[in-house]
N, C-alpha and C positions, 0 to 999 in steps of 0.2 A: 240247521243242522239237517241232515237227511233224518229219517224214520224208518226203522225198521220193525218198527210192533209189531207189523202186520205179517210177517215173513214166516213163514211154517217150516220146523224144523223136516229134515229130510233123510230117511235111511239111508245107506249104502247104495251108490250109483250101479251097481252092478247087481243088487237083487232087490228083490219086491218089486217089480217097475209098476205093475198095474194097482197094488194096494195102495204105492203113493200118489199113484193119479187119482184114483178116489178119493183118497183123504184131501190132497190140494184140491178138488175140486167141492169138498163139502165146507170147507174152509173157507174157499172165494165166496161161495154162495151167501154164507151168512156173514161174510164181511161187507160183499156187496147190499144185503139186505139191510145191515145197520149203517152202511153208508146213506143211502136213501132215506132212511127213520130221521137219521141229524139232518139232510137236506132238506125235508120237511120241516123238521122244528126251526132249522136255523132259519129257513123262509119265510115261514108263517103262512103259508099258502093255506087256502081253505081245500077241503076236502072232495075230490070227485064226484062228480055228478053221477058215476058211477063205479061199482068197488070198491076196495079198499083204499084211505086215503095216502099208505103209501106206496100205491101203485101211481100217483100222480106227483109230480115234482114242476116248479114253475123254471123259466128261465129267467139267470139272475146274472148280474155282475162279480164275477171274483176273480182270484188271483190261484194259479197253482202250478205246482213245480213239474218239469218233462225231464223223467229219467228212465234209465234202463237197468237191466235187473241180470246179475250173472253169476256164477257159482265159480266155486274153485276149490282150494288149499292154500292152508297159510304155509309160509317157507322161511326161512333169515335170509336176512340182509346178506350176510357173510356167513360164511363156513368152511371148514377146512378138510379135508379128506384125507384119511391115513388110510397106507397100501402097504401090505405085505411088501419090506425093502430083501427080504431072501430071494437069494439065486435057486433055489428047490423048492419042492413040495414041502410044507411041515405040517403039523396038525397042532391043534391048540391046545393049551397045557391050561391057560387060565385066563379069562376075559369079563372084565366088569358087565355089570346087568346093565341091559338096554334101558333107559331111563333115567341112569345116574347122571348126578351134575360131580362134575369132576372138576381139582384145579390142575395148575399149569404143573408139567412134572409128575403126576400122579401115573401108577402105572395100569396100562389099559387093557393090554393083552401080552400074554406071557406065549411064546411057541415053542415046538419041541426044538432042541439046539443040541442033543446030544453025539450026533454025528458031526457036529463041525468042533464039538469039543474035542472027539479022538483024531481029528483030523490037526487039529492047533497041538497036541502032542506029538504027533511024529512028523509035522514040520519043525516043529523046534529042535529037533535032533540033525535035520538035514541042513539046516542054516548054520547050525554047529562044523559039521563036515565041510561046509563051503568055505568057512571062515577059516579054517585049517588049510587047505587047496589055496586058497588068497596068498597066506602066509609065505609058503613054498613057492609060489611064484615071484613074488616079488624079492626073495632072496637070490632067485635064477638068474634074476634082470640083470645083476652087476656083473655077471662073468661077460668078458669083453673077448671080441674076435679080431682076430687079425686082418688088415685089408687086402683086398682081391687086387693085386697092382694090373693086372691083365684087364681086365673090366674096367679098370680105372682109365688104361689108355685108350683100350676100346671105345669107350662111351665120350672121350674126348675127340677122336678122330672120327666118331661119326657126327661132332658139332660141328666140324671142320670141312666134311664133304658137304652136310647141309646148307654151311653159309657159301661155299663154294658155288653149287648147284642154285642157290638162289640168285646170286650175281650173277651168272652166265643168264639165267630168266631176264632178270631187267636190261642187261645190257646187248643183250643178242637177240634173244629169241622176239621179245616184246617190241623193239625197234624194227626187225624185219617184218614182222604183222603187220605191224604201223602202217610202213611205207607200201605193204601190198595191198592193203586198202585204202590207201589214199589213191592207189595208182588205178585201183578197179572202181573207184567212184569217179574218179576225173575220166576215165575212159567210156563207160557208161554215160557220163552227164554228155559228150562231145560225141558219141553215136548217138543219144537220144535226140540233142538240137540238131543233126545233119539228115536224121531220117525226120523229123518233123518238116525242116524246110523242101524236103525232098517230096513229102506228102503234099504238102499247098501247093508245090509247083504241080505235081502231077495231077493232083485234083483241078487245077487251073486248066492245065492241058485238057483232062477228062471234058470238061464243061464245053472248050473250044472242038473236040472231038479229034483233038491230034494225040492223044492217047486213049489206048483202049480200055473196057473195062477188066480185063484181066488184070493186066498193069497196075492198074489202080489197086485192084484188092492185093496185091501182094506187094506194093507199097504198103498199105495198110496193116498187112501182117509182119511184116517189118518194123513197121513202127509199134504197133502193141507188144511185138518181140524185146524191141529196146527199153520200153516202160517197163516192161517186166522185169528184165535185164537190171533198169537204174531202181527199180525198189529193191531186188535181190541184193545190190552192192549196200544201198543205204541200210537194210534190216540187219545184213551180214557185219556190218560196220559198228551196228548201233548193239548187236549183239554178244558181238566179241565186248566190247565197250562195259557195256552194262550186266553181263553175266561171266562171260567167261575169262575174262581176264580178271576180276574179284573172285574168283575160284580158284585158277591157277594160283596167285599170289596168296592166297589164305591156304590154299595146298603147303606151299613152297615155306611160306613162315612158319607155319605149321611142324614141317619137316624139321626146322631148325630148333622150334622150343619143344619138342619132344625130344629132340638127343639131348637137349640143356636136361629138360626133364628125368631122362633115362640117365644122365651122370650123376643126378641128384640120389634117385633112385639106387645108383650102384655103391653112393657114398654111404647111405643108410644101411645097405645089405653087408658093407664090408666086414660087419659084427654078425655072423651068421645063427652062431650060437645067441646074442642079444637077442634077434630077431625072433628065432623061435620062444625064446624064454619073454618076449613080448605079447606072442600070441598066446601063449598061456597064459599070462599075466590078466591078458583080456576077459580070456574065456571064465578065468577064476572069478574076475570081478562080476562079470555078466550073470554068471551064476549064482554067487550072492546074491546080489540083487533082484534077481528074479524071485528066489526062495523067500527074502526079507518081503516082498511085496505079498507076494502069495499068503505066507504068516499075515500079516498086517492086513489082506483082504479078509482073510477067515476070521481074524479078532474080531474086524467091523461088523462081519455077519452076523458072531455070536453075539455082539451088543444089538444088532439088528433085530433079534427075536425079542426083545422087550419093545414094545411099541408104549412112550409115555406123551400126554398130553400135552401138545405145545402152548396151549392156552388155556384160560376157564371154559366150559360149555358144558352143554347135555350131549350126553351118550348117544348115539342113534346108530343101528348096523345099517350096514349097506342095503345087505339083503331086506330092508326094510322098504327100501324103493324099488322102481323097477331097473334103473341103470347101474345098481349094485347087485342084479343078479345073474351069475354067471353060470355055466352050462351046470356047475353043480347044483345051483340054485334056484333052477327055473321050476322044480317041482313042489316050490316052496317051500324049501328046507330053510334055516337061518342057522347063526354062528352059536357055537356053543362048544364044550371040552370035550375035544375026540375029532373036532368038523378037520376035515384036510384044508388047505390054504394053499393054493396055487401063486406062482411069482407073481407080483405085484398086483395081485388080487384088491381090490378095495374090500375094507373091512371097517373102520368106523368112519362116522362124519361126526364133526363138532359143529354144530351151529351156534350160532352165537343169539341166544335167544332174547337179548336186549334190546333188538332191532330187529322186530317182523313186518314181514307186510304179505299181502294177500296175490295170489296171482288167478285171476280170474280169468274165462273165457268170455269172448262175445261175438255174436256173428260178425261177419266180414261186412252185412251192407252199414254195420255201425263204426265199422275201424275208423272212417274219416270225421267221424262228429266226436271222437274222444280224443284229447288232448290234456298233456300233462298239464297237471296244476287242478284239474279242477276236482272237486270236493266227492267224497264217496262215504257211504255210513256202510260199514261192513261189521254184518253179523256172524257171528263163530257159535257154530251149534253148541260143540262140545263145552264151552266154557257160558253158552246163553247170555250173551251181552254183547253189544253194538258198540262199533269203536267208529271214532271219525278218522278218515284217511284222507289224501291228497291222490292223486294218480300220477305216478310215478313216470312207468313209459308203456309202448304198448309195440307189441312182437311187429318184427319188420316181416316176416313171412307167415301165411297161415297153416293151421293144421286143420288135418281131415278129421273125420268121424270117426273113421275105422269102418272096420265091417257093419256095425250096427248102420252107421248112415255116412257112404262113403262119397255123397256128392255135399255133405256137408263141411264148411268153411268156417272157422274162427279162429280169431287172436287172442293171443295172451295178455292180458291187462296186470300190471302190476301196480299195486296202492299200496304207500306206505301207511303204516297204523301210527297213532298219536295215542299219549296214555299210557298208563302202565300193561305191560304186556308180558311180563314175568310168569304169570298163569300160562300161557298160549305155547302150543308147541307145533314143531312141523309138521304138515301132512293133514293137520286139524280142518276140517270142511267148512267152508264159509259161504255166505251169499253176499253179495253187495250190490248197493243200489246207488248209480253212480249218477248225479246232475249234470243234464244235458244243458240244460236252459231253464228259463221260467216265463212262462204268461202273466202278464199285466193286466189287469182291470178288462177283462173280457167277458163276453156274452158269453155263459156255459149253461150246458144243459149234461144230465148224467150220461154215461157211454152207453150204459144197456138202453138208453132211451132214443139211440139212433139206429134204423135199420137202410138196407138198400136194396132198390128194384132196377135193376141195367145200370143206366148211368147215373140215377137219381137216388141220393141220400136225403132220404125222410125222417119224421118224426109224425107219432101218432099224438094229436090233440081233440081233447073233448068237445062234443058236439052232441049237448042234451044227454041223452043216457049211453050216446055210442061214442066212436073217436072216426076221424078222418085224418089223411094222410094228407101232409102238408113236406112240401120240399123245402130243404134247407141246403145252405152251402158252408162245409167246415172247415175250418183252420187246423191250427195243432189240437192234441188230445195227452192225455193222460190214462193212467190205470182208471182214473173216476169220473175225468169231467173230458168233455170235447166241445171246444171252440166253436159257436156259431157266428158266423159272417153277414149270412143273408137268410133272409126266410121267416125267422122268428124279433118277436120284440122283447124287450123285458117285461115280464113277469108273466107273460102267457104261458100256460099249462101243459104239461106232456106226459105222455104215458112209457113209464120205465119198466113194462116187462112186454112179454108178448100179450098181443090180445087174443080173449076167449073166440071160441067160434060165433060167429053173429053179433060181436062186437063193434066191426068194420063198416062204415059206411061205403057200398060198393059205388063204381063210378068213373068217370074218365080223370086224367089228371086236371087240376086249373091250371088253365095257361098263362092266367096271372099271376099265380102262384110259381108256376117255374120260371117263367120271366123273372119275377124278384128275385128267385133263388140264385138268377145268372144261369139258368138253362135256356134249350131252345127248342123248338120240337121241327123235324127234318119235313120231307115232303109226304113221307109217308105215314106222318103221324104220330113217331114216336121219338120221346124226348132224348134228347142228346147234350153232352157237355162240350161247350166251346174249346177248354182245356183238352181235352182227349181228342178231339179234331186237329188242335196244334201239335198233334205227337206226344202229349203226356198222356200216359196208362193209368187210367183211373180204375180202379178193379176194387172190389170190398176188400176191407181191412180183415186182418184175422178175426174167424168167426163172426164178423157182421152177419147177421140173417139176409140171405139173399131171396127176393121174390122171383116167378120166374124163371127159374133156372132150367136148361135143359133136360128133359125128361121129368118136369114137374106138371102133374096132372092139372093142378091150378092154373097154367098157363093161358092167358088170353092173349088177345091180337096184341102188337108191338108197341108198349107206350099204354095202354092200359092197366086199370087196376084187377085184381082178381075179383071176381064176381062170387056173393056168398053162393053156397051151394053145387060151387065147379068142383068141387074135391073130389077124389072117390068116395064112392058110396054116399055119394049125395050130401057128404058132410060138406061144412061152411070151410073156405080158404082160411087157411093159418100161417103167416110167417114163419120162418124158419125160427129157431133157436137162438136166445138172449140171455145167457147164463153169467156173463160179465166176467168169465174168468179167461186168463193172459192165456194167447197163444204161445204152445212150446213147441213147434216145430210138428208135430203129431207123432212125435216118437218119445214115448211113455219117459226115456231115461235123458232126455234131449237137456242139456245143461244149463240153457240159456233162453231168458224170456226177451221176446224183442223190446226194442225204446217203446215209451208210450205215445209217442207221436211221430214214430217211425212211420214214411210212405205205407199205406196200403196194398195189400196184395191178398188176391184171393186164392185160396187153396185148389191147386190144380185136380187134384183128386175130387174134391167135391164139388168143383163145378163140372168135371165131367159125368158123376154122378147122378149130378143134377141136386145134391143136396147140400146145406149151409156147410161152409165150414166150422168145425167145433172152435170152441176158444168166446171171445169177448164179442159185443154186437158193434162194438166199434173199431 
């Protein structure tokens, strides 16, 4: 299981930012000092030749976890949002205090519904009047009306005429049109064949110079006209049978059907009084149904003025969350008796606190390394308790850092919590350590023992009463340890702090030591990293001291070590600061610490100023 015992509490993310940074720095420095003491005690290394024994630590075999730290808030896995179901603005008459645990069916909110009650009383009388109108219409419906024989004869005659017109069209006009189209097709076909033969003969005579070019052109024009006439005849035939014939047929058959329908309508309207009463009856039925529906809707609205808990849960006002703040609540207001509530406004959230999870944010550079199922330890500051958990999901889209850090991109990682979570509440601040991996049986040194000069990472080894720089090749690292791949042997001692003025032996890099650590020296005598030349960016990890930064008065020739007395005012060269603190992006209110073995990157601003980037030394 992961341990969060060294994680410090932090105040609100939106206030006292610089005070929080100072507090974290102090606590981290004390923690690192304690780590070094434990290291020395466990390794049993002899004291250094110079300085306090706590400043020297041996390289040794050890295993360590690779974790990343992220902060966020707690949230319920499942929750129900209750909104105002009233279709009008109302005011709160009664509301359950926030934080109350309720049972299913308990009254949570009671809204003012006096105007709805008044409308219900008025609509009850309107419904009774509509029912009386319906009874009158039903009695009038029984009146019979004499048939109108003239309308029946006219309707029957219209049917006969429409039928005769259909027969005349089918047996006369259609047959005549068919013959005309066939004749046109035959004529254009023969004419086209004749002109094609004539054109072929004319072309032969023209080639033999028995026919002029003008006569040949006239034959070609006649041939093109014949082809166009043929296509027009084909198109006319196709258009008639595909479009005109179906349209005419539907029109004439529709005339017959319409005449038959008219007869049916006449038969139904023979009883004129009955038809009039039928309309009155329909109107009375519609009026009654409309008023009954309105009354039912008003009664439903009256019932909706009382919000009841659909399930057991903890009362959380929607105004306590950002998404629950409407225009009226944007100035920090909260729900209380007398507050106006708009239609469909969110009011109450019922989170199921039996299942809680942490929603923390990690930098986009770590998104690809966090997978569902990874173990995590979540420290809840309010409860002062650490819960074991498992990564449940990682957000699909990155979120920005807002106006404080518009270039920041973070992903939300949700971690399910195990154990007794009954005391937890949504929106409690938390800090999670997510296990990304583990390094087994590796040669390690404390992270504060590693420094950087250009492309070379190095440590300080005691030599007599002073220290000498030794290049090393690093592997993975955590908050406490850095894996050494090349350059050091087990048991070799290193300095775990910044050397004091005069403690460092000045001189060129030892080329044999550079080669042993996997570095090369170019033609200019400058140490280079083959990995960097292969296209891999090798820069200082956040907070690693960088010697020879641009603008540093201690700079010497490329690839050389600073010489004593080369600093400003004749002081000895001093490497950059190494305080062992975790880098937090330069923003005092940044909510993420990087993964302990994430790829190193030098702070751009620090490089520009010629200053070491703030944070850890590796």
